[in-house]
C-alpha angles and dihedrals in degrees: 000000000000126000115253097244130189090255095050090047090052091050094050099043101054098257093132095214116200112240118193125208109209113233089208135003100267125138093211090058090048093050091047090053091052092044088054092054105269113162097201141007130224123205134182143238134184092002148118109220108216098197093059106018090238121147117210121204138222125293091261090053096045099038096094090058092045091052090055092043091053089061090067089073100222129126111279132206129181133209093220101201149274121255088349118054133173120281120246089261091051091050088053090050091051090052090049089054089055102261109148105185141028132207132206134151107267090245089062097049113126123194096241090059090063090053093060129097091247116100112243118245103179117190127228117219134215090269097048118129132211086260089058090051091052091046092055094043089057091065108104114253096358133155119208123224108205097211091161106139120107114235093254089063094055113122093013125121122270111259127205089254090056091052089050091054092051091047092051092052092049091047093050096059140046095218128087116277120202124192123215119216099251084138123057095262119197124203088258090053089054091052089052092049090052091051088049091061100261111151098213144345119243105210118203137170095295088069103021101042121213105279131079090242095052090043094052093047096047095046092046090054092047095047095049114111 
């Protein structure tokens, strides 16, 4: 149903590609991420981003940025929204721009999103159960985002129990699992996540900071062998 893209191939063949979630829609940040070695970029729509306090607008509002971002030629993902998500026509427009996957919390999934050309990347939450994990994994062609940390754990170090939780999710499914940097991941943490079966890290502002310089440095460290 979905095209076998470079990103999906990297996720399913153990390449551990670094995906960067942009803290704000800024082309200098995007270029810095790619300069640092990011494989793919994730952007946002219709959402309030708790880690940074940034509000992202509708597709119509964000489209000019997306059109410029698409010119960078890297794989693109989009966090599609919360209570409000793109229409079917807007999902088609995102696909036409080159976006290949979309992300929402599973509670915000709407049927028309699964009919689009964008590969689903539903997110778990801090209250998700093993049954929720199995439900998401049953979606054809999906990727799972293990966004499982409660807000009070944001920016704290990864503990052995956290690593065990990520490992258990990866072991329970036969689809790629990516882990967002809700915690303050270090390069060593990322190596441990890779060994635990995680397909890719999704690095956001907690790790990358909010400047091109901090972005480039953080991604370079994460992407190093």
